C-alpha positions as CSV (number, residue, x, y, z in Angstrom):
1,M,-1.1,-7.2,-8.2
2,R,-1.0,-10.9,-9.4
3,T,0.1,-12.1,-12.6
4,V,-0.9,-15.6,-13.3
5,I,-0.5,-16.7,-17.0
6,G,-1.4,-20.2,-18.3
7,R,-1.3,-23.4,-16.3
8,Y,0.8,-24.1,-13.5
9,D,1.9,-27.1,-11.4
10,N,2.5,-26.6,-7.7
11,D,6.3,-26.1,-8.2
12,E,6.5,-23.6,-10.8
13,K,6.8,-20.1,-9.6
14,I,4.4,-17.1,-10.2
15,K,5.2,-13.4,-10.2
16,L,3.5,-11.4,-7.5
17,E,3.6,-7.6,-7.2
18,Y,3.9,-6.1,-3.8
19,E,3.5,-2.7,-2.4
20,A,6.2,-2.7,0.2
21,L,9.1,-4.6,1.4
22,I,8.7,-4.3,5.1
23,R,11.9,-6.1,6.4
24,K,14.1,-8.9,6.0
25,T,14.7,-11.8,8.9
26,D,17.7,-14.1,8.6
27,A,15.4,-16.6,6.5
28,A,12.7,-14.6,4.8
29,W,11.2,-11.3,3.5
30,L,7.9,-9.8,5.1
31,V,6.2,-8.1,2.2
32,Q,2.9,-6.3,1.8
33,I,0.5,-7.5,-1.0
34,D,-3.1,-6.1,-1.1
35,G,-2.9,-4.6,2.3
36,E,-1.8,-7.8,3.7
37,K,1.6,-8.7,5.3
38,H,3.1,-12.2,4.1
39,F,6.4,-13.7,5.0
40,F,8.3,-15.7,2.1
41,P,11.3,-17.8,2.7
42,F,14.6,-17.1,0.8
43,S,14.7,-20.8,0.1
44,E,11.7,-20.9,-2.1
45,C,11.3,-17.5,-3.6
46,S,13.1,-14.8,-5.4
47,I,12.6,-11.1,-5.1
48,Y,13.2,-8.1,-7.3
49,E,13.3,-5.0,-5.3
50,N,13.4,-2.6,-8.0
51,A,10.4,-4.0,-9.7
52,K,8.6,-4.6,-6.5
53,A,8.0,-8.3,-7.6
54,I,8.4,-11.7,-5.9
55,F,8.2,-15.0,-7.6
56,V,6.7,-17.8,-5.4
57,P,5.9,-21.2,-5.9
58,M,2.3,-21.8,-6.8
59,W,1.8,-24.2,-3.8
60,L,2.9,-21.3,-1.4
61,A,0.9,-18.8,-3.2
62,K,-2.3,-20.9,-2.9
63,K,-1.5,-21.6,0.7
64,K,-1.5,-18.0,1.6
65,G,-4.6,-17.3,-0.5
66,L,-2.9,-15.2,-3.2
67,V,-4.2,-17.2,-6.2
68,P,-7.6,-19.1,-6.6
């Protein structure tokens, strides 16, 4: 599920709910969102495992096709 509220510039973060945290590398999380696997770098994102939510910059969510 995607949560986008209001207008955001490209540096603001949005909340994305993920289905599964598949694994962690030295630099990123691999999560499954809407059946697709995506890497998100630690340096750009924050994750909340208990809520199955990750906060990512708008530019990154757009680049991955997760928001229009």
